[in-house]
C-alpha positions in Angstrom: 0.0 0.0 0.0 2.8 2.4 0.8 4.1 2.4 -2.8 0.8 3.7 -4.0 0.7 6.4 -1.3 4.2 7.6 -2.2 3.3 7.6 -5.9 0.1 9.6 -5.3 2.0 12.3 -3.3 4.7 12.6 -6.0 1.9 12.9 -8.6 0.4 15.7 -6.6 3.8 17.5 -6.5 4.2 17.0 -10.2 0.7 18.5 -10.9 1.2 21.5 -8.6 4.6 22.3 -10.1 3.1 21.9 -13.6 0.4 24.4 -12.8 3.1 26.8 -11.5 5.5 26.1 -14.4 5.7 29.7 -15.5 6.4 30.9 -12.0 9.1 28.6 -10.9 12.6 28.1 -12.2 12.7 25.8 -15.3 15.5 23.7 -13.7 13.3 23.0 -10.7 10.3 22.2 -12.9 12.3 19.8 -15.0 13.7 18.0 -12.0 10.2 17.5 -10.5 8.9 16.4 -13.9 11.5 13.7 -14.1 10.1 12.2 -11.0 7.1 11.1 -13.1 9.3 8.1 -14.1 9.6 6.9 -10.5 5.9 7.5 -10.0 5.2 5.1 -12.8 7.5 2.5 -11.4 6.1 3.0 -7.8 2.6 2.6 -9.2 3.6 -0.6 -10.9 5.2 -1.9 -7.7 1.9 -1.0 -5.9 0.0 -3.0 -8.5 2.0 -6.1 -7.9 2.1 -5.9 -4.1 -1.4 -4.6 -3.3 -3.4 -5.4 -6.4 -5.7 -8.4 -6.6 -5.1 -8.8 -10.3 -1.3 -9.0 -10.1 -1.2 -12.6 -11.3 -3.3 -11.9 -14.4 -1.4 -12.5 -17.6 -2.9 -9.4 -19.1 -1.9 -7.2 -16.2 1.6 -8.6 -16.1 2.0 -8.1 -19.9 0.7 -4.6 -19.7 3.1 -3.8 -16.8 6.1 -5.1 -18.6 5.1 -3.1 -21.7 4.7 0.1 -19.7 8.0 -0.3 -18.0 9.7 -1.1 -21.3 8.2 2.0 -22.9 9.3 4.1 -19.9 12.8 2.9 -20.1 12.8 3.6 -23.9 11.6 7.2 -23.5 14.0 7.7 -20.6 17.0 6.6 -22.6 16.1 8.1 -25.9 14.3 11.2 -24.9 15.4 12.5 -21.5 19.0 11.6 -21.8 19.4 12.9 -25.4 22.4 15.3 -25.4 20.4 18.0 -27.3 17.8 18.1 -24.6 20.2 18.6 -21.7 20.4 22.3 -21.0 
């Protein structure tokens, strides 16, 4: 259950900083925005530790797909040299 609570609070912080994006430093906003990746992973951990459907093949396949897509975007998008400023 704790994984879901932590993910939810991080999601609240991401949303609040996104609403204040024009009023806070870009570097701070970007750092908070990057925490959306751990939110997705924490939510997945919550699914497998607290969810009743964790043994479903469909759920396991979807979770593996989501994690693979997150890793892909993290490596190809966020770490791209042109985006680092």
